[in-house]
C-alpha positions in Angstrom: 61.8 73.6 55.3 61.8 69.9 55.3 65.1 68.7 53.8 63.4 65.5 52.8 61.1 67.0 50.1 63.5 69.8 48.8 64.7 69.3 45.0 67.6 67.0 43.9 70.6 68.6 43.5 71.9 69.6 39.8 73.7 67.1 38.0 76.5 69.7 36.7 77.0 70.1 40.7 77.1 66.3 41.4 79.8 65.7 38.5 77.9 62.7 37.8 77.8 61.1 40.7 74.6 59.7 42.4 72.5 61.4 45.0 72.7 58.1 47.3 76.5 57.9 47.3 76.9 61.9 48.1 74.3 61.3 51.0 76.8 58.2 52.5 79.7 60.7 52.1 78.2 63.9 53.6 79.1 64.1 57.6 76.0 63.3 59.8 77.0 66.7 62.5 77.6 69.8 61.3 79.8 72.1 62.2 78.8 74.7 65.1 78.9 77.6 63.3 81.9 80.4 64.4 81.2 83.1 66.4 83.1 86.5 65.9 82.6 89.1 68.2 84.1 92.1 66.9 84.9 95.7 69.7 82.7 98.0 69.2 84.3 101.4 68.0 85.1 103.6 70.8 84.8 101.0 73.4 88.1 101.1 74.9 87.8 104.1 75.1 84.8 104.4 77.1 86.2 102.1 79.5 89.4 104.2 80.0 87.2 107.2 80.3 85.2 105.7 83.3 88.6 104.9 85.1 89.8 108.3 84.5 89.3 110.4 88.1 87.0 113.2 86.6 88.5 117.3 86.8 86.3 118.2 90.3 88.8 116.2 91.8 91.9 115.8 89.6 92.6 119.3 89.2 91.1 120.6 92.4 93.6 123.2 93.7 92.6 122.9 97.7 92.9 118.8 97.7 96.4 118.9 96.0 97.5 122.1 98.1 96.6 119.8 101.6 98.3 116.8 100.4 101.7 118.6 99.5 101.2 120.3 103.1 100.2 117.1 105.1 101.6 114.0 103.7 105.4 113.3 102.3 106.3 114.4 99.3 108.3 111.0 98.1 105.2 109.0 99.2 102.5 108.2 96.8 98.9 107.8 98.3 96.8 108.0 95.4 94.6 110.3 97.2 92.7 111.4 94.1 92.0 108.0 93.0 90.6 107.1 96.5 88.1 109.9 96.4 87.0 109.1 93.3 86.6 105.2 94.1 85.2 106.2 97.2 82.3 108.2 95.1 82.1 105.7 92.2 80.7 102.9 94.8 78.7 105.2 96.6 80.2 103.8 99.9 79.6 105.8 102.8 81.7 103.4 105.1 84.9 102.9 104.8 88.0 101.3 106.2 92.0 102.0 105.7 94.7 99.2 106.2 97.9 100.3 106.5 101.4 98.6 107.5 103.2 99.8 110.5 105.1 102.0 108.7 102.7 104.1 107.1 100.3 104.0 110.4 101.4 107.7 111.2 99.7 109.4 108.4 95.9 107.1 108.8 94.3 109.8 110.6 95.7 112.8 108.1 94.6 110.3 105.1 90.9 109.8 106.8 90.6 113.7 107.4 91.1 114.3 103.5 89.1 111.8 102.5 86.2 112.6 104.9 86.9 116.5 103.9 86.7 115.9 99.9 84.6 112.8 99.6 81.5 113.8 97.8 82.0 117.9 98.4 82.2 119.1 95.7 80.6 117.4 92.5 78.6 114.6 94.1 78.2 112.2 91.3 74.4 110.9 90.0 74.0 107.0 90.0 71.6 106.1 87.8 68.7 104.0 89.2 70.4 105.0 92.9 68.7 108.6 93.5 68.9 110.2 97.2 65.0 110.4 97.5 65.5 113.6 99.5 68.3 114.8 96.8 71.0 115.2 99.8 74.4 115.8 99.4 75.9 112.0 100.6 79.2 112.3 102.9 81.2 109.8 104.4 79.3 108.9 107.5 82.2 106.2 109.4 85.7 105.9 108.5 87.7 103.0 110.2 91.2 102.5 110.6 92.1 98.6 111.6 94.5 98.6 113.8 95.7 94.8 113.7 99.4 94.5 112.2 99.7 94.1 108.6 102.6 92.0 107.4 101.8 91.9 103.5 99.2 91.6 101.0 97.8 88.3 102.7 96.9 90.2 106.1 94.3 91.9 103.8 91.6 92.5 106.3 88.3 92.3 104.4 86.2 90.2 106.5 86.7 92.5 110.1 86.0 95.6 107.7 82.4 93.9 106.8 81.6 92.8 110.5 82.7 96.5 111.1 79.9 97.6 108.8 82.2 98.9 106.1 81.5 99.6 102.3 85.2 99.9 101.1 88.2 98.8 102.5 91.4 100.5 101.3 94.5 98.9 101.5 97.7 100.4 101.6 101.6 99.2 101.3 101.4 95.8 99.1 100.2 94.2 95.6 97.3 92.7 95.0 98.0 89.2 96.4 94.3 88.4 97.1 91.9 89.0 93.7 89.2 91.5 94.1 87.2 88.8 93.3 87.9 86.8 96.6 87.1 89.4 98.8 83.5 89.9 100.1 83.6 93.5 99.9 85.1 96.0 97.2 88.8 96.8 98.1 91.2 99.2 96.6 95.1 98.5 96.3 97.1 101.5 97.0 100.9 100.1 96.5 102.5 103.6 98.2 104.9 104.3 95.1 108.2 106.2 97.4 110.8 108.3 95.4 113.8 107.4 96.2 117.2 109.1 94.6 117.4 106.6 91.3 120.7 108.1 90.5 122.7 107.2 93.7 121.9 103.9 93.7 123.2 103.9 89.8 126.6 105.7 91.1 126.9 103.4 94.7 126.3 99.9 92.5 129.4 101.2 89.5 131.6 102.0 92.2 131.2 99.5 94.5 132.4 96.6 91.1 135.2 99.1 90.2 136.6 100.0 93.5 136.5 95.3 93.4 137.6 95.2 90.1 140.3 97.4 91.0 141.2 95.0 94.3 141.1 92.0 92.6 143.7 92.8 90.2 145.8 94.0 92.7 145.7 91.0 94.3 146.3 88.9 90.9 149.1 91.1 90.2 147.5 92.1 87.0 146.7 95.5 87.3 150.2 96.4 85.9 149.5 95.0 83.2 146.2 96.4 82.8 147.0 100.0 83.2 149.4 99.9 80.3 146.3 99.5 77.6 144.8 103.0 79.1 143.2 103.1 75.0 141.2 99.7 75.2 137.7 99.4 75.7 137.3 95.8 76.7 135.9 95.6 80.3 138.1 93.1 82.6 134.9 92.1 84.4 131.2 91.6 83.2 129.0 92.0 85.9 125.0 90.4 85.1 122.6 92.7 88.1 119.8 91.2 88.5 117.2 94.2 90.1 114.6 93.0 92.3 112.9 95.2 95.3 109.7 95.6 97.0 106.4 97.1 95.2 107.2 100.6 96.7 110.3 100.8 94.7 109.3 99.2 91.8 109.8 101.8 89.3 112.9 103.5 91.1 114.3 99.3 90.1 112.7 99.5 86.5 114.5 103.1 85.9 118.2 102.2 87.8 118.5 99.1 85.6 117.5 101.2 82.3 120.4 103.9 83.5 123.0 101.4 84.3 122.4 99.7 80.6 122.2 103.1 79.1 125.6 103.9 81.1 127.1 100.7 80.0 126.3 101.1 76.4 128.0 104.6 76.1 131.2 104.9 74.4 133.1 105.5 77.5 135.8 102.6 78.5 135.2 101.1 81.8 136.9 98.1 83.8 133.9 96.5 84.8 130.6 96.7 82.3 127.6 96.1 83.9 124.3 94.0 82.6 120.9 94.9 84.2 118.1 92.9 83.5 114.4 92.9 86.0 113.3 88.8 86.5 109.9 88.3 87.4 108.1 86.3 89.1 104.2 86.1 87.6 101.7 87.2 88.6 103.5 89.8 90.2 105.2 93.1 88.3 108.7 92.8 86.9 111.3 93.1 89.9 108.4 92.8 92.6 109.3 90.3 95.7 107.0 89.3 98.2 107.7 87.6 101.4 106.1 84.2 99.9 107.0 84.6 96.3 110.1 85.7 94.8 111.7 84.6 91.4 113.8 81.6 91.5 116.6 79.7 89.3 118.3 82.8 88.8 121.5 81.8 88.7 120.6 78.7 86.0 118.3 80.9 83.7 120.1 82.0 80.1 121.3 85.5 80.7 122.0 86.9 77.6 118.8 85.9 76.0 116.8 87.5 78.6 119.4 91.0 77.9 118.5 90.7 74.0 114.5 90.3 75.4 115.1 93.5 77.6 116.5 95.8 74.8 114.0 94.6 72.0 111.3 95.3 74.4 113.2 99.1 75.4 113.6 99.8 71.6 110.1 99.0 71.1 108.8 101.8 73.8 111.3 104.0 72.6 110.2 103.0 69.0 113.7 103.1 68.3 116.5 100.7 66.7 117.4 98.2 69.1 120.6 99.3 70.8 124.0 97.0 69.7 124.7 93.8 71.8 126.8 94.1 74.3 130.3 92.1 74.6 129.9 88.6 74.6 133.4 87.4 74.9 133.9 84.4 76.9 137.3 85.2 78.1 135.7 87.8 79.9 135.1 86.7 83.3 131.2 87.0 84.5 129.9 87.5 88.2 125.7 87.0 88.5 124.6 89.5 91.7 121.1 90.3 93.1 120.8 94.4 93.6 117.4 94.7 95.9 116.0 98.0 97.0 114.3 97.6 100.0 114.5 99.2 103.4 114.8 96.1 105.1 115.8 92.1 105.1 112.1 90.7 105.1 111.7 90.7 101.3 115.0 90.4 100.7 116.0 86.6 102.3 112.8 85.0 100.6 115.1 86.2 97.0 118.1 84.9 98.6 116.4 82.0 100.1 114.9 81.2 96.5 118.6 81.6 94.7 121.1 80.3 97.6 124.1 81.1 95.0 123.9 84.2 94.4 125.6 87.1 96.0 122.9 89.6 97.1 123.4 93.5 97.8 120.9 95.7 99.1 120.6 99.1 99.1 118.8 101.1 101.4 117.0 104.4 100.0 117.2 106.2 103.3 120.2 105.5 104.8 121.9 105.3 101.0 123.7 102.7 101.7 124.8 99.7 99.3 125.7 96.5 101.5 126.4 93.2 100.8 123.5 90.8 102.6 124.0 86.8 103.5 121.6 84.3 104.8 122.6 80.9 106.6 121.1 78.6 104.1 122.5 75.7 105.5 121.2 76.4 109.1 118.4 77.3 107.8 117.5 74.0 106.2 119.1 71.6 109.2 116.0 73.2 111.6 113.5 72.2 109.1 115.3 68.8 108.3 114.8 68.4 112.3 111.6 69.8 112.4 110.2 67.2 109.7 112.1 64.1 111.3 110.7 65.0 114.5 107.2 64.8 113.1 107.7 61.2 111.3 109.1 60.3 115.3 105.7 61.2 116.7 104.2 59.5 113.6 106.3 56.3 114.5 107.9 56.7 110.7 111.9 55.2 111.1 114.4 58.1 110.2 116.2 58.0 106.6 119.4 56.6 106.5 120.8 59.4 104.5 122.5 62.6 106.6 123.0 65.9 105.6 126.2 67.4 104.9 126.7 69.9 107.8 129.0 71.9 106.2 128.0 72.5 102.6 124.4 71.2 103.5 124.0 69.0 100.5 122.4 65.7 100.3 124.0 62.6 98.0 122.2 61.6 95.0 120.7 58.8 96.5 118.9 60.4 99.6 115.8 61.6 99.5 114.2 64.9 98.4 112.4 67.3 100.4 109.1 65.9 98.4 109.8 62.7 99.1 110.2 63.6 102.9 106.9 65.8 102.8 104.9 63.0 101.3 106.2 60.2 103.5 105.0 62.1 106.6 101.7 62.8 104.9 100.8 59.4 103.2 98.0 57.7 104.7 98.9 54.0 105.3 96.5 51.3 105.8 97.7 49.7 108.8 98.5 51.9 111.9 102.2 51.9 113.2 103.6 49.7 115.7 104.4 52.4 118.4 100.3 53.6 118.0 98.8 50.7 119.4 95.1 50.3 120.7 96.8 49.7 124.0 98.2 53.3 124.3 96.6 56.6 124.3 96.5 58.4 121.3 98.7 61.4 120.7 97.5 64.7 120.1 99.1 67.5 118.1 98.6 71.1 118.1 97.8 73.1 115.2 98.3 76.8 114.3 95.8 78.4 112.5 96.9 82.2 111.2 93.4 84.6 111.7 95.8 87.8 110.3 93.6 88.4 107.4 93.7 85.9 104.9 96.6 83.8 106.1 95.2 81.0 107.2 93.7 78.6 104.6 90.5 76.3 106.4 91.3 73.4 103.3 94.8 72.9 104.3 93.4 72.6 107.7 90.8 70.2 106.9 93.9 68.4 104.8 96.3 68.0 107.8 93.1 67.1 110.2 92.1 63.9 108.1 95.6 63.0 107.6 96.6 62.9 111.3 93.7 60.9 111.8 94.6 58.4 109.9 97.1 57.7 111.8 95.1 57.6 115.1 95.9 61.0 116.3 93.7 63.5 117.9 94.2 67.1 116.7 93.6 70.7 118.6 93.1 73.5 116.7 95.0 77.0 117.9 93.6 80.5 116.2 96.0 82.9 116.7 97.2 86.1 114.9 100.7 85.8 115.6 103.2 83.5 116.9 
């Protein structure tokens, strides 16, 4: 319909205004219509049903019997979920990738997958029916033998080179997104069940004995012994529970149990308040060798504790428990409690939080030990490496020095970012030490080829910066150093 030929507006609607005035005041452009998309009823339920394991796998008594008799009971390899993913993906060539600690179970897992996938109730796939109507089966199953240190070592490229259609990666979190892999991948965290109550008892007993010893050294125990009915603690422990992805459920459960026991009416000399920090996008309490929660010593612990109580109350649909003691006269100590069988992931947390005390609970030996890390020595070695690169590039070293005892740098010194920028800064003129008469220097660059560790974009950036200084580079491809 032509708007110019439309009849004029009614005078009552114009309120005595001229039509030309109304046209002048009208906006020249119309706002785009707002599109509101509503979810269809039952859409979320349909999505959940698509991910649910079908009964012919979930309720298979023979499958569960073989799993319970051939694999350790405390390890959750998610065999039914893996079989369903194989059938849903219509994959016949499978690759398994496990860390060294789990490779002993690789052949057993492979035998179970080959035996039960497509065997009992072959799924029907629309538009991809077999011409001969023969049931599918796993034709090839490959176990990748390269060492696997972490989730960044996921080797989807090698799996594709082997002709595999699905890669199952065990023992690590989803660090490399599934949208970035060249073939479909499935992450299996391998949840490990541990004795959580033993960890809770070890933590309580350790802090209680330390407090008793401290009181004896301060000649303070006699004064407190005279008040046996007092419910006020003499020390508050602010515990930060973390661990590897295999123990993430045990980490959360340990913190909840300690909070519940400390909120009980039984008086104790030491009160333990626990939270589970999170470094997104990782799950709460999860720590990787390259990623860990940082600045935990500066965080507002009481605010984080209040959020934890509110979250737990919403989950349990109950009332929010009473706040813990906030008496400022009670001394507080902030401690990291780490659940792992090694130090590799714990060191990442200690490097990110050098001022915090760290305790590690080994679920296999059932011991709680105090761990330390030479932060000063580590920073000294890294600084020496940076200065050696500055010397090669002909950049004068900074005049500031690092305190050999504390490892601290004066406020007037350069930060680590300043030093890195000065090393990689592209200058218009070449350094004096690299004159045209002198032969160009050559530096080697090692690119990790283990899974997805190496980053070609960073490699290209470093090569371009070295070239701006007239330095040749040689690329060395290594899976391990």
